[in-house]
C-alpha positions as CSV (number, residue, x, y, z in Angstrom):
1,M,107.7,83.4,83.1
2,V,110.4,84.8,85.4
3,R,109.0,88.3,84.6
4,E,105.6,87.2,85.7
5,E,107.1,85.7,89.0
6,R,108.8,89.2,89.8
7,S,105.8,91.2,89.2
8,E,103.7,88.9,91.5
9,K,106.5,89.2,94.4
10,A,106.6,92.9,93.8
11,A,102.8,93.3,93.8
12,G,102.9,91.3,97.3
13,Q,105.3,93.7,98.9
14,R,103.9,97.0,97.9
15,P,100.5,96.5,99.4
16,L,102.3,95.6,102.6
17,R,104.5,98.6,102.6
18,V,101.6,101.0,101.7
19,G,99.5,99.5,104.3
20,E,102.3,100.0,107.2
21,A,102.8,103.7,105.7
22,L,98.9,104.4,105.9
23,R,98.9,102.8,109.6
24,H,101.7,105.1,110.9
25,A,100.1,108.2,108.8
26,L,96.8,107.4,110.5
27,A,98.2,107.0,113.9
28,E,99.8,110.2,113.6
29,I,96.9,112.0,112.5
30,L,94.7,110.4,115.5
31,E,97.7,111.2,118.0
32,R,97.6,115.1,116.9
33,G,93.8,115.2,117.3
34,D,93.4,116.4,113.9
35,L,89.8,115.1,113.8
36,R,87.3,117.1,115.8
37,D,84.4,114.7,116.2
38,P,82.9,114.5,119.6
39,D,82.8,110.8,119.4
40,L,86.6,110.9,119.3
41,Q,87.3,113.4,122.0
42,G,89.2,111.9,125.0
43,V,89.0,108.5,123.3
44,P,92.6,107.1,122.2
45,V,92.2,105.1,119.3
46,T,94.9,102.3,118.1
47,V,95.4,101.5,114.4
48,T,96.3,97.7,114.7
49,E,96.3,96.9,111.0
50,V,95.7,98.1,107.6
51,R,95.2,95.7,104.9
52,V,95.4,97.0,101.1
53,T,94.4,95.5,98.0
54,P,97.0,94.7,95.6
55,D,95.8,97.3,93.2
56,L,96.4,99.8,96.2
57,R,92.9,101.2,95.6
58,S,91.1,100.1,98.7
59,A,92.2,99.7,102.2
60,V,90.4,98.2,105.3
61,I,91.6,99.7,108.6
62,F,91.2,97.8,111.9
63,I,91.1,100.0,114.8
64,L,90.7,99.2,118.5
65,P,89.9,102.0,121.3
66,L,92.5,102.0,124.0
67,G,91.2,100.8,127.4
68,G,88.6,98.8,126.1
69,G,86.1,101.7,125.1
70,K,83.3,101.2,123.1
71,V,84.1,100.6,119.4
72,A,81.0,101.7,117.6
73,P,81.2,105.5,118.3
74,A,84.8,105.6,117.0
75,L,83.8,103.6,114.0
76,A,81.2,105.9,113.3
77,A,83.4,109.0,113.8
78,L,86.2,107.5,111.6
79,T,83.5,106.6,108.8
80,R,82.1,110.2,108.9
81,A,85.7,111.5,108.7
82,T,86.8,109.2,105.8
83,P,86.6,111.9,103.0
84,Y,89.0,114.1,105.0
85,L,91.4,111.3,106.3
86,R,91.6,110.4,102.5
87,G,92.8,113.6,101.4
88,V,95.1,113.9,104.2
89,L,96.7,110.4,103.5
90,A,97.0,111.2,100.0
91,R,99.0,114.3,100.8
92,M,101.0,112.8,103.4
93,L,102.2,109.7,101.4
94,R,101.9,111.1,97.9
95,L,100.6,108.3,96.3
96,K,99.3,108.3,92.9
97,F,95.8,107.3,93.8
98,A,94.2,107.7,97.5
99,P,92.8,104.1,98.4
100,S,89.1,104.0,99.5
101,L,89.2,103.7,103.2
102,R,86.8,101.1,105.2
103,F,87.0,101.0,109.1
104,R,86.4,97.9,110.9
105,A,86.7,96.8,114.6
106,D,89.9,94.7,115.4
107,Q,88.6,91.3,116.9
108,S,92.0,89.7,117.0
109,F,92.4,90.6,120.7
110,D,89.3,89.2,121.5
111,E,90.1,85.8,119.7
112,A,93.4,85.8,121.5
113,G,91.7,86.1,124.7
114,R,89.3,83.3,123.7
115,I,92.1,81.1,122.8
116,A,93.9,81.9,125.9
117,A,91.0,81.0,128.2
118,L,90.5,77.5,126.3
119,L,94.1,76.7,126.8
120,R,93.6,77.4,130.7
121,D,90.6,75.1,130.5
122,P,91.6,72.0,133.0
123,R,90.7,69.5,130.3
124,V,92.8,71.0,127.6
125,A,95.6,71.7,130.2
126,A,95.5,67.7,130.9
127,D,95.8,66.9,127.2
128,L,98.6,69.4,126.7
129,D,100.4,67.8,129.6
130,A,100.0,64.3,128.5
131,D,101.4,65.6,124.8
132,A,104.3,67.1,126.5
133,E,105.0,63.7,128.3
134,G,104.6,61.8,125.2
135,L,106.8,64.0,123.4
136,R,109.7,63.7,126.1
137,D,109.3,60.0,126.1
138,S,109.7,59.6,122.4
139,E,112.7,62.0,122.5
140,D,114.4,59.8,125.4
141,K,113.9,56.6,123.2
142,A,115.4,58.2,120.2
143,K,118.5,59.5,122.4
144,S,119.0,56.1,123.9
145,S,118.8,54.4,120.4
146,K,121.6,56.5,119.3
147,T,123.8,56.3,122.0
148,S,123.2,52.4,122.6
149,G,123.3,50.9,119.3
150,G,123.7,51.2,115.5
151,S,127.7,51.0,115.3
152,D,129.8,48.3,114.1
153,A,133.1,47.0,115.5
154,N,135.0,49.8,113.9
155,G,132.9,52.4,115.7
156,R,130.7,53.3,112.4
């Protein structure tokens, strides 16, 4: 059983390491401008995350054009360049198998903006202030009970 647990841990770390290596290699390829697609000309693309399956055969790459550009043309261009990118990545990273690549738009920044907007809503801010007040009151009560009582004549 110990052997199985170790192999699960190792399988959990390896995809993360390969994903980070893929992300850095893709960023380098995009920075150098190796892709001559007209949809990518003058559009800096950020590779925000790469998720690799445990068997290292498939990778989902999340991208975002810098400056809030349109994502669809960049996704289309990268999808067209997938066979080329797969070969270049296999040579750069010296993997036994080059993972199949799928490109997706990164929605995490939009989601973070939506959550920030919700937190700025006056009704939510009022709830957060009330919760903070309640937390401070309970902390004050806990401190006063520790300092005022609970000890016997010998100070224990």
